[in-house]
C-alpha positions in Angstrom: 95.2 111.5 82.7 91.9 111.2 84.2 90.0 111.8 86.8 89.9 109.0 88.3 93.7 108.3 88.2 94.1 111.9 89.5 92.0 110.9 92.7 94.5 108.0 93.1 96.5 107.4 96.5 97.9 105.2 98.8 96.6 105.8 102.9 98.1 103.6 106.0 95.1 100.7 106.9 95.1 102.4 110.2 92.5 101.9 112.9 89.0 103.2 112.4 88.9 106.7 114.9 86.2 108.1 117.0 86.6 111.7 118.1 85.3 111.5 121.9 85.0 115.3 122.5 82.3 118.0 123.6 82.2 119.4 120.1 82.1 117.3 116.5 85.8 117.6 115.2 86.2 116.6 111.3 88.7 114.0 110.9 90.1 115.8 108.2 90.8 119.2 110.6 92.1 117.3 113.4 96.1 117.3 113.1 97.1 116.6 116.8 100.7 114.9 116.2 101.5 111.9 113.7 98.4 110.2 114.7 96.1 112.3 113.4 98.8 113.0 110.0 97.7 109.2 108.8 93.9 109.3 109.5 93.7 112.1 107.5 94.6 110.1 104.6 92.1 107.9 105.6 89.2 110.0 105.9 86.7 109.2 102.6 84.9 111.9 101.2 81.0 110.4 100.3 80.7 112.2 97.1 84.1 110.7 95.8 82.5 106.6 96.1 82.3 105.3 93.2 81.8 102.0 92.1 84.6 99.6 91.2 85.2 96.5 89.3 87.6 94.7 90.8 87.8 90.7 89.1 89.2 87.7 91.0 91.4 84.6 90.5 89.9 81.4 91.1 91.0 79.4 93.6 92.4 76.3 92.9 90.6 73.2 94.1 94.1 71.7 95.8 94.4 75.2 97.7 92.9 74.5 101.7 92.7 77.9 103.9 91.0 76.1 106.8 93.9 75.0 108.6 95.8 78.8 108.2 92.7 80.4 109.3 92.3 78.6 112.6 95.6 78.5 113.3 96.1 82.6 112.5 92.5 84.0 113.9 93.6 83.4 117.8 96.6 84.9 117.6 95.7 88.1 116.3 94.1 90.8 118.7 91.9 93.7 118.4 93.6 96.7 119.3 91.9 100.0 120.7 93.8 102.9 121.9 93.1 105.9 123.1 95.0 110.0 123.1 94.2 112.1 126.4 94.1 115.8 125.7 92.8 117.7 129.0 91.3 120.9 127.1 93.4 120.3 124.5 92.4 121.5 120.8 93.6 121.2 117.3 97.1 121.4 118.4 98.5 120.6 121.5 100.6 124.3 122.7 97.4 126.9 121.5 95.0 124.1 123.4 97.2 123.8 127.0 98.1 127.6 126.8 94.1 128.2 126.8 93.5 126.0 129.2 96.6 127.8 130.8 94.7 131.3 130.9 91.2 130.3 131.2 90.9 126.8 132.6 89.1 124.2 131.9 85.8 124.5 133.5 84.1 121.5 132.5 86.5 119.0 133.7 86.4 116.7 130.6 88.7 115.1 129.0 88.5 114.9 124.9 90.1 111.8 123.4 90.9 110.4 120.1 90.1 107.2 119.9 91.4 104.3 117.6 91.2 100.9 116.5 93.6 98.6 115.1 95.0 94.7 115.2 98.3 93.0 116.1 99.6 89.7 116.1 101.0 88.0 119.0 104.6 86.7 118.5 105.2 84.6 122.0 103.0 82.9 124.3 104.0 85.3 127.3 102.6 88.4 125.9 104.5 90.5 123.2 102.7 91.6 120.3 103.4 93.5 116.9 101.3 96.2 115.5 101.6 99.1 113.2 103.5 102.1 115.2 100.3 105.0 113.2 98.0 102.2 115.3 99.2 102.9 118.6 101.7 106.5 118.4 101.1 109.1 121.3 98.7 106.5 122.4 97.6 107.1 126.1 95.9 103.6 127.2 96.1 101.2 125.2 93.7 97.8 125.2 93.7 94.7 123.8 91.1 91.9 122.6 91.6 88.5 122.5 89.6 86.3 119.8 88.4 84.4 123.5 87.3 88.1 124.1 89.7 88.7 127.0 90.6 92.2 127.4 94.0 92.9 129.0 96.0 96.3 128.9 99.1 96.9 127.3 102.1 99.0 127.0 104.6 99.9 124.5 107.8 98.2 124.6 109.6 100.5 121.4 108.4 101.5 118.0 110.1 102.3 114.7 108.4 105.1 112.5 111.1 103.7 109.7 109.2 100.4 109.3 106.3 101.3 111.0 106.2 98.6 113.4 105.7 99.0 117.0 105.9 96.2 119.7 103.7 96.0 122.6 103.7 93.3 125.8 100.8 92.5 127.8 100.6 90.2 130.9 99.7 86.7 130.5 100.9 83.4 129.6 100.0 80.9 127.5 98.7 82.8 124.5 98.5 81.6 121.0 101.1 83.4 118.9 102.2 82.7 115.3 105.5 81.5 113.7 107.7 83.3 111.3 107.7 82.8 107.8 110.7 83.3 105.6 109.4 86.3 103.3 112.3 86.4 101.4 110.8 82.6 100.1 107.2 84.5 99.5 106.3 84.0 95.5 104.6 86.7 93.3 101.2 84.3 92.9 101.5 82.9 95.8 98.5 82.3 97.9 98.1 84.3 101.0 95.3 85.1 103.8 95.0 88.7 105.4 93.3 88.8 108.9 92.5 91.5 111.1 89.9 93.8 112.6 88.6 95.8 109.7 85.9 98.5 110.6 85.9 96.8 113.7 84.8 93.8 112.5 86.7 91.3 114.7 88.2 88.1 113.5 88.3 88.4 109.7 89.9 86.7 107.4 90.5 87.6 103.7 92.5 85.1 100.9 94.4 86.6 97.9 97.5 86.5 95.8 100.8 88.0 96.1 100.5 90.9 93.7 104.5 92.1 93.4 107.0 92.5 96.0 109.9 95.2 97.3 106.9 97.4 96.1 107.9 101.4 97.1 104.7 103.5 98.0 106.6 106.5 99.6 103.7 107.0 102.8 106.5 106.6 105.6 107.8 110.2 104.7 111.2 109.7 105.7 114.3 109.4 103.9 115.9 106.4 106.4 112.7 104.9 106.4 112.6 101.1 105.0 109.5 100.8 101.9 109.3 97.1 100.4 106.2 95.8 100.9 104.6 92.9 99.7 101.5 93.8 97.6 98.5 91.6 97.9 94.8 91.8 96.2 93.7 89.8 100.0 91.2 92.5 101.6 92.4 95.1 103.9 90.5 97.8 105.0 90.5 100.9 108.1 91.2 99.0 111.3 93.5 95.9 109.5 96.5 97.6 110.3 98.6 95.4 112.2 96.9 92.6 111.6 98.9 89.3 109.8 99.6 88.3 106.2 100.0 84.5 106.8 101.0 81.6 104.1 99.0 78.6 103.5 100.6 77.0 106.1 99.5 79.7 108.9 103.4 81.1 109.3 103.8 85.0 109.9 104.8 86.2 106.1 103.8 89.8 106.7 102.0 92.5 108.7 99.3 94.9 107.3 99.7 98.6 106.9 98.7 100.7 103.6 96.4 100.1 101.0 96.1 102.1 97.5 92.5 103.6 96.6 90.9 106.3 95.5 88.3 106.1 97.9 90.5 105.4 101.4 88.8 101.8 101.0 90.1 98.6 99.5 90.3 98.7 95.6 92.6 95.9 95.2 95.7 96.6 96.2 96.8 96.2 99.9 100.6 96.2 101.4 102.2 94.4 103.9 106.0 95.3 106.1 108.0 91.7 105.1 108.0 89.1 108.3 111.8 89.6 107.7 112.4 92.7 108.6 109.6 92.2 111.7 111.5 89.7 112.8 114.5 91.9 113.2 112.6 95.2 114.3 111.1 93.4 116.9 114.3 91.1 117.8 116.4 95.0 118.7 113.4 96.6 120.3 112.9 93.4 123.0 116.9 93.4 123.3 118.0 97.4 122.9 114.9 99.1 123.5 115.2 101.0 119.7 115.7 99.3 116.2 119.2 99.2 115.6 119.9 100.4 112.0 122.8 99.3 109.6 123.7 101.6 106.5 125.7 100.7 103.6 127.2 104.1 103.9 126.5 105.0 99.8 124.1 107.3 98.0 122.3 105.6 95.2 120.2 106.6 92.0 117.7 104.0 90.4 119.0 102.9 87.7 117.6 103.9 83.9 118.1 103.0 80.2 119.2 106.4 80.0 121.8 105.9 83.2 122.6 102.4 81.2 123.9 103.9 78.5 125.7 106.8 79.9 127.8 104.2 82.1 128.0 102.2 78.7 126.5 99.2 80.3 124.8 96.2 78.6 121.1 96.3 80.5 119.6 98.3 83.7 119.7 95.7 86.2 121.1 97.3 89.7 121.3 100.3 91.4 123.8 102.8 90.3 126.2 104.2 93.6 126.1 108.3 93.4 128.3 109.0 96.1 130.5 106.9 98.6 130.3 107.7 102.4 134.0 109.0 103.4 134.3 106.1 106.5 131.3 104.1 105.4 131.6 100.2 105.1 131.5 100.5 101.4 134.4 102.9 101.0 136.6 101.1 103.2 135.5 97.8 101.7 137.1 99.4 98.2 133.5 99.8 96.5 133.7 103.4 94.5 131.3 105.7 93.1 130.0 105.0 89.8 129.8 101.0 90.6 126.9 99.4 90.4 125.7 96.9 93.2 123.7 94.0 91.8 123.8 91.3 94.5 124.0 91.7 98.2 124.3 88.9 100.2 122.8 86.6 97.3 119.9 88.3 96.9 119.8 89.9 93.6 118.7 93.5 93.4 117.2 95.7 91.3 116.0 99.0 93.3 116.2 101.4 96.1 113.8 99.4 97.7 115.2 95.9 97.3 118.5 97.1 98.5 117.2 98.6 101.9 114.6 95.5 102.3 118.1 93.0 102.3 120.0 95.8 104.3 117.7 96.6 106.5 117.6 92.1 107.8 121.0 93.4 109.3 122.3 95.6 112.4 125.6 97.6 112.4 128.7 95.4 112.6 127.5 92.6 110.5 129.3 91.9 107.2 127.4 91.4 104.1 128.6 90.0 100.6 128.4 92.9 98.2 128.8 91.8 94.4 129.4 95.1 91.5 129.9 96.2 87.9 132.4 98.6 87.5 132.7 98.9 83.7 130.7 96.0 82.9 133.3 94.1 85.4 132.2 91.9 88.1 133.9 92.4 91.4 132.9 90.7 94.8 133.4 93.1 98.7 132.7 92.4 102.2 131.5 95.2 103.5 131.1 95.6 107.1 127.9 97.8 108.2 128.0 100.7 110.1 124.8 102.8 112.0 123.9 106.1 111.3 127.2 107.8 113.1 129.7 105.5 111.3 130.8 102.9 113.5 129.8 99.8 114.5 128.5 100.8 118.1 124.7 99.3 119.7 122.5 102.0 120.8 120.3 101.4 123.7 117.5 103.6 125.2 118.3 105.6 128.1 115.8 104.8 130.8 113.1 107.8 131.3 114.0 110.2 134.1 112.5 112.5 136.0 113.7 116.4 136.4 111.9 117.8 139.4 112.7 121.5 138.5 110.9 121.8 135.7 108.2 118.9 136.7 108.6 116.1 133.6 109.6 112.8 132.6 111.8 112.5 129.7 113.7 110.1 127.3 115.7 110.4 124.8 114.6 110.9 121.7 115.7 108.0 118.9 117.6 108.8 115.6 114.4 107.5 113.0 111.8 110.1 115.0 114.7 112.8 115.3 115.1 112.4 111.5 110.9 112.2 111.3 111.2 115.9 113.0 114.5 117.5 111.4 116.5 117.7 114.3 119.6 116.5 115.5 118.8 116.4 119.4 116.2 116.0 121.8 114.7 114.5 124.5 110.7 113.9 124.7 108.6 114.7 127.6 106.4 111.8 128.6 104.9 113.1 131.4 104.1 116.0 132.9 103.4 117.1 136.5 102.9 120.3 138.3 105.6 123.0 137.7 107.4 125.5 135.3 106.7 123.7 132.1 103.0 122.7 132.7 102.3 126.4 134.0 103.7 127.7 130.4 101.5 125.4 128.8 104.0 122.3 127.3 102.4 118.8 127.2 103.4 115.3 126.8 105.2 114.6 123.7 107.2 118.2 123.3 111.0 117.2 122.4 113.2 119.5 124.3 116.2 120.8 122.0 117.8 123.3 123.7 117.8 124.9 127.1 119.2 128.3 128.1 121.3 127.8 124.8 123.0 124.8 125.3 122.2 121.5 123.0 119.9 119.0 124.9 120.6 115.3 124.3 120.6 113.9 128.0 120.4 114.0 131.4 123.7 115.3 131.8 123.1 117.9 129.4 120.0 118.9 131.1 121.0 119.3 134.3 124.4 121.2 133.1 121.9 123.6 131.2 119.8 124.5 134.1 122.7 125.1 136.5 124.0 127.7 133.8 121.0 129.4 134.2 120.5 133.4 134.6 119.2 134.3 137.9 115.2 132.5 137.7 115.0 132.8 134.1 114.8 129.2 132.2 114.5 129.5 127.9 113.4 126.1 126.3 113.1 125.7 122.9 111.9 122.6 121.0 109.1 120.7 118.7 106.0 119.4 119.0 105.3 116.5 117.5 103.2 117.9 114.7 106.2 119.8 113.8 105.8 122.9 115.0 108.7 124.7 116.5 108.3 126.8 119.6 110.5 129.1 122.2 109.8 129.8 125.2 111.3 131.8 128.2 109.6 130.5 131.9 110.5 132.3 135.5 110.6 129.6 138.5 
C-alpha cells in the first residue's frame, strides 16, 4: 500500500470551528467531548496537502439543475453554534477543578464556535441537521438565505444516525419535501446544497456513485451507516445540508467525506432521506428515536462462508446467532439462515439490512426471506426494541434537584452505548450547590449516587434519602468518556 493510501481516511463534513479563548488552541489538541472528537478528524495538515486530479463526467444536455437549485437554496440554512466553557481547559473536569480552586480572575468565557448547515422541513420551523453540528452547543443561531437570523433550540438528537432536529420560532418558511431515497439510482444526478467554508447557499452537482455504503465513522455498534455516496463537492460546513434530486426533493443529508487531506477529493456521503424522515418523526412525536431490531447477530457473506454452507452464491447476510426472545426467534428464523430479502428489498450487506430495518419502529412487522440449506423460506417478524419489547420509549422531561443544584435528564440508549454505560442522568444545567462546588459541569452523566444505580428522578431521590450523614458519593462519566468518582460534603 503506497503512502497516499495510508493517509486516506474518512471525516465528518462538519462545521468549520473557531476557538475563541485567550490562548490559541490547536484543533488537534481540543478534546472537549464528542464535538471536538469529530473536529479532530477534520484538522488539515498543510505539509500533506497535495494536488489531486479528479475527472468529471460531462453533464447531459437534457439535465437542468436550475429549478432544483431554486427550490432548495431558500430551504437550506446556515447554522452557527457556540459551546461555552467558563474557565474550562482541555477537559471539563480539570478546567472546572482549577476554576473551583483558583477562580477565574479574567471572567472571560471560553467558547468553541462551529458552523454547519441545516434543512428546513416544515413551514413552522423544524430543521434537520447533523448531530455533530449541534452536539453540546449552548447557543444555536440559524441564518436563512434572506439573511434573517433566529435562535434555535434542540428538539432531539440521534447519534446512531448522526441526525439532530432543531426548531426556530417562525412561520411560512420555505421547506423541502422528502424524496424516496429507496428509489435513488446509482448514476442519477444530484445536487449538494450547503455552506462549505462558511460560503452560504452553495450548490454543487454530481452523480450517485454508490448506495448502502458503510464507512465506519459513527463509532457505535448500534449505529446505522448506509450512506448514499456521491461525487458532488462537499466540504467542511456542508454538514447537515441537503442532497436533492433534479426534482428538488430531499434524498439525503450530507454528513461526511473521504479524503487524504480533510478536504473534498471526490467522495462524499449522505444519510438517506427515508432514515431522516423516520428519525425526525420519532423526535417530534416521542422526543427520542425508536430503534427496532430483528433480534439477530449477523456476518457478512464471503465466498469461503458460502462454500462452508454449501450455498450456490454469496448473496445475503448470514445469521450467526438468533437472540433469545427476539422477533426473529419468535417467528421461526434460525441460526445459520441467510437473510436475502426484507420487505421486498434485496439485502446483501449489513448496511443494507440496517437501512431497511432502521425505517421501522418496535411493533412493526416485516416480511423476511431467508435461505436455509439452499431452500427459500418466508417469515413475518415483529420487530422489538433493545429491551426486547415493543413499547414506545418517551424522553423524560428535564427536572431540577435542589439538593444537588442541577437540572437533569435521562440519557437515551444510543448515548449510553456511546459512553459504555447502562444507565444515567445527564446534567443539563448547573447552579450554585454541592456539585458545582465540587467541579462537576454541564454534560456530566451521573450513574451512581451513594452506591445506588441512577436511571430516573425516583432513583435519585431514593439514593439521596439513604445517604450517610452529610456525605454524598457520586459516580459518573464525562462526554469524553472519562469516568470519575466524587465524595461531597453538604
